[in-house]
NUVO-690623 format. One record per residue (C-alpha): residue in three letters; x, y, z. Coordinates in steps of 0.02 Angstrom, whole numbers, plus 50000, padded with zeros to 5 digits. Example, Ala and Ser with C-alpha at 12.3 -4.5 7.8 and 13.67 -1.06 7.14 Angstrom:
BEGIN
ALA506154977550390
SER506844994750357
END
This chain:
BEGIN
UNK523845028950254
UNK522775016550350
UNK522434998450306
UNK520704996950228
UNK520574979050289
UNK520774984450470
UNK519554998850454
UNK518214987050385
UNK518494973150512
UNK518394985450657
UNK516784993050593
UNK515844976850557
UNK515284972050732
UNK514584989350764
UNK513704990750597
UNK512834973950610
UNK512514973550797
UNK510624973550768
UNK509914960550649
UNK508524965150530
UNK506884956950574
UNK505814948950438
UNK504294959950400
UNK503074945450383
UNK502524930150477
UNK502224912950405
UNK500454910750338
UNK499644900250204
UNK498774915850140
UNK500314921850046
UNK501014904749995
UNK501104904649805
UNK500544922749794
UNK501844927049662
UNK501474912649543
UNK500064910049419
UNK499524893749500
UNK497864884549509
UNK497164896649637
UNK497534911549526
UNK496954902549369
UNK495264898549444
UNK495034916949485
UNK495694925349327
UNK495204912749192
UNK493454909149132
UNK492724892549188
UNK492884885649012
UNK494694891448994
UNK495174885049166
UNK494404868149130
UNK495244866748960
UNK496934872449026
UNK496824860549175
UNK496514846349052
UNK498094851148959
UNK499104851749120
UNK498404835849198
UNK498074824649049
UNK499224831148914
UNK497774836548802
UNK498244846248644
UNK498604864648672
UNK498074877048537
UNK498384895548512
UNK496584900348546
UNK496764893548722
UNK498414902848737
UNK497514919148696
UNK496224915848832
UNK497564911448961
UNK498584926848913
UNK497114938248952
UNK496904931249127
UNK498774930449160
UNK499004948749110
UNK497564954349222
UNK498304944949370
UNK500064951349335
UNK499504969449321
UNK498524968249484
UNK500154961849560
UNK501024977649498
UNK501844970449342
UNK502164982249197
UNK503304970749096
UNK503444952549044
UNK504894941448997
UNK505254924048933
UNK506334916549071
UNK507494903049004
UNK509034893049049
UNK510454895048922
UNK512054884848932
UNK512814897049056
UNK512204887749213
UNK511114902949251
UNK509524910649182
UNK509154924049052
UNK507764936449024
UNK507324951248912
UNK505964962648981
UNK504604970048869
UNK503254981948925
UNK501414977548907
UNK501094993948817
UNK500604995148633
UNK499915009748534
UNK498025010348547
UNK497875016548369
UNK499045026348258
UNK500895027148307
UNK501215042048419
UNK499505041348500
UNK498895034048664
UNK499465017248727
UNK498565002348803
UNK499154986748893
UNK499094971348782
UNK499714953548800
UNK499214940548671
UNK499344921748665
UNK500674923748532
UNK501784933948649
UNK501464921548789
UNK501824906048687
UNK503344910948584
UNK504644924448562
UNK506274926948470
UNK507944927748560
UNK509734929448497
UNK510344911848466
UNK512154916748431
UNK512584927648581
UNK512254913848707
UNK513414898548716
UNK512924887148572
UNK514454877048527
UNK514484883348348
UNK512674878848308
UNK512294897248274
UNK513464909948194
UNK513334928748220
UNK512524930348050
UNK511314916448097
UNK510654924148257
UNK508854918548262
UNK508284907748406
UNK506604904748489
UNK505934903848665
UNK504314893948689
UNK503194893148843
UNK503374878248959
UNK501584876849022
UNK502064864049154
UNK503004877149256
UNK501974891749321
UNK502324909649272
UNK502894920749416
UNK503144938949463
UNK504824946749507
UNK504684964949554
UNK503724972749408
UNK503984958649283
UNK502944943449235
UNK504194929249208
UNK503644915149092
UNK504694899149101
UNK505194893948925
UNK506294882548823
UNK507634890048710
UNK507994882348540
UNK508904887648382
UNK508054892448219
UNK508484875148155
UNK507754866448308
UNK509284861648412
UNK509154864148600
UNK510174878748665
UNK509664876548846
UNK509424864248988
UNK507524864048996
UNK507204857148821
UNK508204840948842
UNK507614839549023
UNK505794839348968
UNK506224826248837
UNK507154815648965
UNK505674816549085
UNK504504811448945
UNK505654796848901
UNK505784790449079
UNK503904792249101
UNK503554781548947
UNK504874768248987
UNK504444766949173
UNK502564766349140
UNK502814751849021
UNK503814742349152
UNK502514746549286
UNK501204737549182
UNK502044721149229
UNK501414724449404
UNK499934736349386
UNK499014739549222
UNK498144754849294
UNK499724765449298
UNK499524779749173
UNK501044790349211
UNK502694789849304
UNK503444805749375
UNK505264809549407
UNK505504818249575
UNK506914829249633
UNK507324836149804
UNK508874847049806
UNK509894852049958
UNK510724868849928
UNK512334872050024
UNK513074889550026
UNK514244901250118
UNK513854918650184
UNK515194931950203
UNK515064950150253
UNK514814961750105
UNK516194973650160
UNK517484959650173
UNK516924952750006
UNK517194969949928
UNK519054969749968
UNK519384951949908
UNK519554953749718
UNK519704934849699
UNK518024931949786
UNK517204945649684
UNK517774939549515
UNK518004920749532
UNK516864916349679
UNK518294908349777
UNK519844913349873
UNK521384910249767
UNK522464913349921
UNK522254911850108
UNK523114902050244
UNK521994890850347
UNK521364898150509
UNK522014890050668
UNK520214885450706
UNK519034880850566
UNK517904865650568
UNK518984853250664
UNK517924854150823
UNK516304850850727
UNK515494864450833
UNK514684873750689
UNK513734859050615
UNK511914859650670
UNK512414873050796
UNK511384888150846
UNK511094898950692
UNK511874916350711
UNK510584930050736
UNK510954939350574
UNK510944923150476
UNK509294918150555
UNK508534934650499
UNK509174931550323
UNK508484913750322
UNK506764919350384
UNK506594932550250
UNK507234920550118
UNK505944907450168
UNK504514919850167
UNK505024925949995
UNK505194908149930
UNK503474903649997
UNK502734917549890
UNK503394908049739
UNK502634891749797
UNK504344884949844
UNK504104874150000
UNK505754876950091
UNK505744864550233
UNK507474863550310
UNK508794876050365
UNK510364873050468
UNK512194876550495
UNK513314865750388
UNK514994858650437
UNK516144872850386
UNK516114889850473
UNK514954902150383
UNK514204887550285
UNK512334883950285
UNK511034873350197
UNK509224874750144
UNK508104861550065
UNK506304860650005
UNK505004846950006
UNK505264835749854
UNK504364840349693
UNK504184835649510
UNK505904837049431
UNK505594850549300
UNK504714861849425
UNK506024858249558
UNK507434863349440
UNK506554879849404
UNK506264882849589
UNK508094880149630
UNK508604893349504
UNK507314905349575
UNK507934902149752
UNK509744905449702
UNK509194922149631
UNK508174926449786
UNK509634921749899
UNK510754934849819
UNK509404948249829
UNK508954945050011
UNK510754942850069
UNK511194960550016
UNK509834967450131
UNK510684958950277
UNK512454964350235
UNK512954947450163
UNK513594940250000
UNK513074922549955
UNK514474911349892
UNK513854896949785
UNK515574891849723
UNK515924873549759
UNK517564877049850
UNK517724895249903
UNK518934891250045
UNK520384879150050
UNK520514866650193
UNK518674866350242
UNK517104858550167
UNK516534864149997
UNK514714866049948
UNK513664853649852
UNK511884852649794
UNK511354834949834
UNK510034829449709
UNK508824817149790
UNK508004808149644
UNK506594795549635
UNK505174789349525
UNK503334788049571
UNK501694783449487
UNK500154794249460
UNK499334785049604
UNK500714790049724
UNK501694773749729
UNK503564776349751
UNK504464764749631
UNK506054765549735
UNK505134762649898
UNK505284744949969
UNK503604736349986
UNK502754725550115
UNK502234711449999
UNK503294700349887
UNK502504707849731
UNK502844725649788
UNK504634720749827
UNK504874713049655
UNK504324729549579
UNK505514738649696
UNK506974727149654
UNK506564728849469
UNK506764747649470
UNK508214747449593
UNK509224735349487
UNK508834744649326
UNK509464760749404
UNK511054751449455
UNK511264745649276
UNK510964763149208
UNK512264770649325
UNK513494756549290
UNK513364758149101
UNK513404777149106
UNK514544780749254
UNK515724791149146
UNK514284801249075
UNK513524804449246
UNK515204810649307
UNK515314822249157
UNK513564828849196
UNK514144835749364
UNK515924840349320
UNK516434858649302
UNK518004868749329
UNK517314874149498
UNK516624857449558
UNK518304849249520
UNK519044858649669
UNK517734851049786
UNK517624832749735
UNK518634820849841
UNK518994832949983
UNK518244836750154
UNK516734824950148
UNK516334828149964
UNK516184812149861
UNK517624807149747
UNK517594809249559
UNK517284790749532
UNK515444786749516
UNK514914772049624
UNK513294767049710
UNK513074764449897
UNK511654752549944
UNK512044747950125
UNK512264730750200
UNK510444725150199
UNK510074728950017
UNK511764722749960
UNK511434706250051
UNK509724704849968
UNK510454707349793
UNK511904695449828
UNK510684681949881
UNK509574684849731
UNK511074683849616
UNK511514666449677
UNK509744659249688
UNK508914648149561
UNK507204652949497
UNK506444637649578
UNK507134643149747
UNK506714661249723
UNK504984661549646
UNK503484653249725
UNK501674656249672
UNK500374653849808
UNK498564648649783
UNK498034666549747
UNK499354667449609
UNK500234681449699
UNK502074681149664
UNK503234678349809
UNK505104679649803
UNK506084666749899
UNK507714670849985
UNK506634672750140
UNK505394679950013
UNK506454695650007
UNK506234701650185
UNK505194717150215
UNK506374731450189
UNK506014746750293
UNK506234764250224
UNK507814768450320
UNK508664752150281
UNK510364759450241
UNK511684768950334
UNK512404784950261
UNK514024785250164
UNK514624803050143
UNK515994797650021
UNK514754789849900
UNK514294800549749
UNK512674790749717
UNK511914783349873
UNK510264774349904
UNK509474781450061
UNK507864771950089
UNK506654777449953
UNK507734787449834
UNK509494789749769
UNK510514804549826
UNK511654811049688
UNK512904819249805
UNK514204824149677
UNK513204838749604
UNK514004855749634
UNK513174869949729
UNK513204882349584
UNK512554869949455
UNK510924869949361
UNK510134853749423
UNK509454851149248
UNK511154845849182
UNK511334830149289
UNK509444826749286
UNK509504826049095
UNK510854812749098
UNK510124802749243
UNK508334802049181
UNK508874798649002
UNK510014784049046
UNK508714776549164
UNK507414778149025
UNK508564769248901
UNK508924755549028
UNK507084752449069
UNK506684752048884
UNK508014738648856
UNK507384728949007
UNK505614728748937
UNK506194722648767
UNK507234708748847
UNK505844702848964
UNK504524703548827
UNK505624692748715
UNK505714679448851
UNK503844680248881
UNK503494678648695
UNK504624663348695
UNK503474655148821
UNK504284659648986
UNK503174664949130
UNK503174683649163
UNK503844682249341
UNK505224670249288
UNK505694681449142
UNK505814696849253
UNK506824687649384
UNK508054679849262
UNK508424696749182
UNK508644704749353
UNK509884691149402
UNK510874694749246
UNK510864713449283
UNK511354710849466
UNK512894701249410
UNK513334713349271
UNK513144729249375
UNK514044722849530
UNK515564733349488
UNK514614749549521
UNK514164744549700
UNK515354750449834
UNK514964753150018
UNK516704757350080
UNK517804772750097
UNK517814782049932
UNK519334792249986
UNK520524777650003
UNK521894774249878
UNK521374756049880
UNK519664760849811
UNK520444770649669
UNK521454755449620
UNK519954743949642
UNK518824755349539
UNK520064754749397
UNK520104735849404
UNK518204735749399
UNK518214745849238
UNK517434761649312
UNK517904778549242
UNK519334785649346
UNK519814800349236
UNK520294816149334
UNK520564828549194
UNK518994839149178
UNK519174841948989
UNK519424823248959
UNK517934818949070
UNK516824828748950
UNK517294816548810
UNK516014804148876
UNK514604815248814
UNK515084811248634
UNK515584793048656
UNK514634781448541
UNK513754773748690
UNK513144790748752
UNK512614796648580
UNK511644780548553
UNK510814782048723
UNK510304800248701
UNK509684797748523
UNK508714781948566
UNK507754791448699
UNK507524806848589
UNK508344818148718
UNK509854824948622
UNK510604821448452
UNK512424820148399
UNK512504838248340
UNK511794844848504
UNK512974833948607
UNK514494839748510
UNK513944857748529
UNK513714855948716
UNK515444848648734
UNK516174863348640
UNK515264874848762
UNK515934864948911
UNK517724865648849
UNK517604884148809
UNK516824887948979
UNK518194878049066
UNK519544887848975
UNK518764904549016
UNK518534900649200
UNK520334894949221
UNK520924909549115
UNK519974922149221
UNK520654914649382
UNK522414914949311
UNK522274933349267
UNK521524937949436
UNK522874927949524
UNK524234937149430
UNK523444954049460
UNK523254951549648
UNK525014944749667
UNK525854958549567
UNK524804973149630
UNK524354968149808
UNK525434954249880
UNK527194957049815
UNK527234975949847
UNK526734972950029
UNK527964958550049
UNK529354969049974
UNK528924983650087
UNK529004972450240
UNK530644965150176
UNK531334982850165
UNK530774986250343
UNK531704970850403
UNK533254975650304
UNK533214993050380
UNK533094985250553
UNK534594973950520
UNK535614988550456
UNK535224998750613
UNK535714983850720
UNK537434983950641
UNK537555002750666
UNK537155001750851
UNK537984985450907
UNK539644977050876
UNK539714964050739
UNK539464948450846
UNK538034955750946
UNK537214962950791
UNK537314946050705
UNK536544937650856
UNK535144950350878
UNK534704951250693
UNK534774932550660
UNK532884930650664
UNK532604945050542
UNK534024938750432
UNK533114922150420
UNK531454930750379
UNK532284941450246
UNK533004926050163
UNK531354916750173
UNK530414931650102
UNK531664933049959
UNK531464914849912
UNK529564915549913
UNK529534931849815
UNK530744925349684
UNK529774909149661
UNK528114918249647
UNK528794930349517
UNK529484916249411
UNK527874906049425
UNK526854921149368
UNK527984923349216
UNK527894904749173
UNK526014903949200
UNK525744918949087
UNK526804911148950
UNK525864894548967
UNK524234904048948
UNK524854912548790
UNK525334895748715
UNK523634888348759
UNK522704903248686
UNK523484900048515
UNK522694882648505
UNK521154882848393
UNK520274867048452
UNK519154870148604
UNK519544852948671
UNK521434853948650
UNK521464871648721
UNK520504865748874
UNK521704851248897
UNK523184863148885
UNK522424874649016
UNK522124859849131
UNK523854852049107
UNK524974867449088
UNK524124882749166
UNK523134876049314
UNK524624867749403
UNK525414884849435
UNK523934889749545
UNK524414878349689
UNK526244882949682
UNK525894901649684
UNK524604899549821
UNK525794889649929
UNK527104903449927
UNK525844917549948
UNK525074908650098
UNK526814907150173
UNK527044925850149
UNK525394928750241
UNK526154920350395
UNK527754930750385
UNK527204948350335
UNK526654960350471
UNK524784957850498
UNK524474976650490
UNK525214977250315
UNK524324962150241
UNK523044969150115
UNK521784954750103
UNK520564949050238
UNK521174932850312
UNK520184916850336
UNK519964920250522
UNK519124936650474
UNK518114930750324
UNK517444915350413
UNK516764924650564
UNK515044932650555
UNK514914947450673
END
């Protein structure tokens, strides 16, 4: 019987010798073709409907059902001309993915059993019922209380996938609690818009709206489909539970920004063309640091739309990859010993007139506005550093954080020397030194009037989880498989709460007779001092930083289940409720979901680990051990005792080493299984998650260590699983 691994590896280079060429070329004619955007609206809606709907989209005018009926007519006509026969409400449950139920456009034209016609009403467009108990809900909905609702999010355009019209929606329970990511995200964006607009009025009364912007950078791995098919751990868990490091991986840095392999280039081209059809402006593509690792990134966009686009891209990636003989790995740490994958969230705020609120200005007044928003973000991150860590923490991302260039699981802010020096100087200045009004009553800040700060005024710190990089903050700790909405909810909500508090404090000083500029500056000085603990420009990997962070009062918790506790701390509940984003019931429910998800992911990995070890690894190791024993026995049959002992010494040593590894693995599997059984009997979601983290998870590394040692000992032709040197090479 041959080794399936060898048969597949030998056949790969021949099978994929010729890359598939993309069928289309880049052209603006098909950009946005698959979305119901402004271009499509102007064609398929009446002038009156288009005008009214544009007013709703642009100015937030009231939206009524009559308008929904008119929009539905045009949307259906467009969708059917695009080949759509079905429609679905596309929503984002608490699974990190998306969900959809497809319904046909057909209805009976008259009596049941007769002819059918295609219909699509405003009612079907605007709202539908979904099962609120089958999706993760943290106990909000029981099986006998299954009703939930999806409702159209008009700010994100409908789109076509294959033969289905997909309508982005929120997902809420019958009693109104959010069961998704989009609902609280929209509320958080509304909160930060209101709070930031109010603060902007200190500097410019004409500001009507502030937008939150997001630019995500999606890292991912590609592996050959055939290899993926014979790695059960990759198939089921998304990562390799075993695998000794390859002699050559990323240590020469020769893959980073290197020439893109031909097959990968073909995949990237087709992916970009497909994304362009959905109005997703993919801008960047390149090799990442680890072998087989790549990155793509779009032009920045409004946060809600950008979150939706990322989810669409992740879906497209899987579909296109299969056509090129690949599987996409979005797990944060699919391979040990090399870089994991993140999804850096570049976040900023901007006004309706296009002014970037985190962009340094050229005048003293512009720089005061910039410093105002910069310092308030620092305060928001400082006060909510535990919550922000919880917003990006998952069972999978925990493997990535703090290793191979990924930021550590301690939230800190990197500003760079220039900005740090500016804030330090402002902190120690008196108002008389710092604020000077010229003849035109334009405010100037002293301290060399806050020198003009250019866009790229900071270096990069790859160990910083939250870094300022010129005109935005880069939230680097977000995992590659995550729904960006989760961290964007927390970030925008806490910034909204902080700006709201800032406005109240400044207004109180102004009402007490203090000049506006002095009031702003004095509050900023207070915030600069208070938030100083969150600023760190050094090496986030060092043990000294971990000790220093603890002294500063930053959250240094490493246990994933305990990290989630910050969602329901009194501070977090107060912040979320004050901004109207989430209430106590919703927060508690989401934590229950997070704990339950953590347990299930570790539980699944534990079961897969045990299955592979018992059914794949140990039988092969034992077979090889028997081969060695047979060889030793024959040595003693052929040679005299002394010579046999000398000639068989190497195999004797291997046999002993194999025996020790096999015995340890067997015992660890037994102990891990028993620990899992104990944990499963715990009723509390939180306590069960803690038990899995503390008692079950530690066995993973021990078992892996011994299996990886076996990989180095067992005959290569016998080893059943593709090795790292084979997985991480694209033929």
